[in-house]
C-alpha positions as CSV (number, residue, x, y, z in Angstrom):
1,M,65.1,252.2,181.2
2,K,66.8,249.6,179.3
3,T,66.1,249.2,175.6
4,L,65.6,245.8,174.3
5,R,68.1,244.2,171.9
6,P,66.6,243.2,168.6
7,A,66.2,239.1,168.3
8,F,69.0,238.6,165.7
9,T,71.4,241.0,163.6
10,L,71.4,241.2,159.8
11,I,74.9,239.6,160.0
12,E,73.6,236.4,162.4
13,I,70.8,236.2,159.6
14,L,73.1,236.2,156.9
15,I,75.3,233.5,158.5
16,A,72.7,231.3,159.1
17,V,71.4,231.4,155.5
18,S,74.7,230.7,154.0
19,I,75.3,227.7,156.5
20,L,71.8,226.4,155.6
21,S,72.4,226.9,151.8
22,V,75.8,225.2,151.8
23,A,74.2,222.3,153.8
24,F,71.1,222.1,151.3
25,V,73.8,222.2,148.3
26,Y,75.8,219.3,149.8
27,V,72.4,217.3,150.4
28,L,71.5,217.7,146.8
29,K,75.0,216.9,145.5
30,V,74.9,213.5,147.3
31,H,71.1,212.8,146.1
32,S,72.3,213.5,142.4
33,D,75.3,211.2,142.7
34,N,73.4,208.4,144.3
35,A,70.7,208.8,141.4
36,K,73.6,208.5,138.8
37,Y,75.1,205.3,140.6
38,I,71.9,203.8,140.6
39,V,71.3,204.6,137.0
40,Y,74.7,203.1,136.0
41,L,74.0,199.9,138.4
42,S,70.7,199.0,136.7
43,E,72.3,199.9,133.6
44,R,75.1,197.2,134.0
45,N,72.6,194.7,135.7
46,K,70.6,195.0,132.3
47,H,73.7,194.2,130.2
48,S,74.7,191.3,132.5
49,L,71.3,189.9,131.8
50,E,71.9,190.3,128.1
51,D,75.8,188.8,128.4
52,S,74.0,185.7,129.5
53,L,72.8,185.2,125.5
54,F,76.5,185.3,124.4
55,L,77.9,182.8,127.2
56,G,77.3,179.5,125.7
57,T,80.0,177.1,125.1
58,N,80.2,177.7,121.5
59,I,81.4,181.7,122.3
60,L,85.1,180.2,122.3
61,R,85.2,180.2,118.2
62,Y,84.0,183.9,118.0
63,H,87.6,185.6,119.0
64,K,87.8,189.3,117.6
65,D,84.2,188.9,116.3
66,K,81.4,191.2,116.6
67,K,78.3,189.0,117.0
68,T,74.5,189.7,117.6
69,A,72.7,187.5,120.0
70,Y,70.5,186.3,117.4
71,D,73.5,184.9,115.4
72,I,74.9,182.9,118.3
73,L,71.4,181.7,119.5
74,E,69.9,181.1,115.9
75,R,71.5,177.4,116.0
76,Y,69.8,176.4,118.9
77,V,66.4,178.1,119.4
78,K,63.9,178.6,116.4
79,I,62.7,182.3,117.1
80,K,59.5,182.8,115.4
81,E,58.4,186.3,116.4
82,D,59.8,188.9,114.7
83,E,59.9,191.4,117.4
84,S,62.0,189.1,119.4
85,R,64.2,188.6,116.4
86,T,64.5,192.2,115.8
87,I,65.6,192.8,119.6
88,L,68.0,189.9,119.3
89,K,69.7,191.5,116.1
90,K,70.0,194.7,117.9
91,T,71.7,193.2,121.0
92,S,75.3,192.8,119.8
93,R,78.7,192.3,121.8
94,E,82.2,192.7,120.3
95,I,83.9,189.0,121.4
96,F,87.6,189.1,122.3
97,I,89.3,185.8,124.2
98,P,92.9,186.0,125.3
99,E,95.1,182.9,125.2
100,E,93.9,179.7,126.9
101,I,95.3,179.1,130.5
102,K,96.3,175.6,131.4
103,I,96.2,175.0,135.2
104,I,98.2,172.0,136.4
105,P,98.9,170.7,140.0
106,P,102.3,170.5,141.2
107,P,104.0,167.1,140.4
108,E,104.1,166.0,143.9
109,T,100.6,166.5,144.3
110,R,97.6,164.9,142.6
111,G,94.7,167.0,141.6
112,P,92.8,168.0,138.3
113,T,93.9,169.7,135.4
114,A,92.2,172.6,134.0
115,L,91.4,175.0,131.0
116,V,90.5,178.5,131.7
117,N,89.5,180.7,128.9
118,E,88.7,184.5,129.6
119,V,85.8,185.9,127.4
120,K,85.8,189.7,127.2
121,L,82.5,191.0,125.8
122,K,83.1,194.5,125.0
123,D,80.0,197.2,124.6
124,K,79.4,200.5,126.5
125,H,79.4,198.1,129.6
126,S,82.1,195.8,128.7
127,A,82.5,192.7,131.2
128,N,84.8,189.9,131.6
129,Y,83.7,186.0,132.1
130,W,85.5,182.7,132.7
131,H,84.9,179.5,131.3
132,F,86.5,176.7,133.4
133,K,87.0,173.1,132.0
134,I,88.2,170.5,134.2
135,Q,90.3,168.0,131.8
136,A,91.6,165.1,133.9
137,F,92.1,164.3,137.9
């Protein structure tokens, strides 16, 4: 009479477990990387919203200065609440403005002349913004 072979050998079970563990580790790594990117993007979005406090037309006079949002907004907005004032004073950026760029159309073509200023706001999540001013047609 024939004897029945066991369902799986020990080696087959070890190989299957190792394949499953490698796949599981890879899935966990991808998940943790995605979580890091999500946190990074949400922080960037929050800082972009805070950067909008610094992007008025008067920002061009603060080259190589470190300013708080309160310093920039106090001329235009009356802030009565102490909590809001404290939050704005904690929000600060180092401002760097490279040399102004003048864009002139070619002599044979008529078109507008523009002045372009780059505004670099330096912080944990630094960002670059551009001011365009059309001078003449």
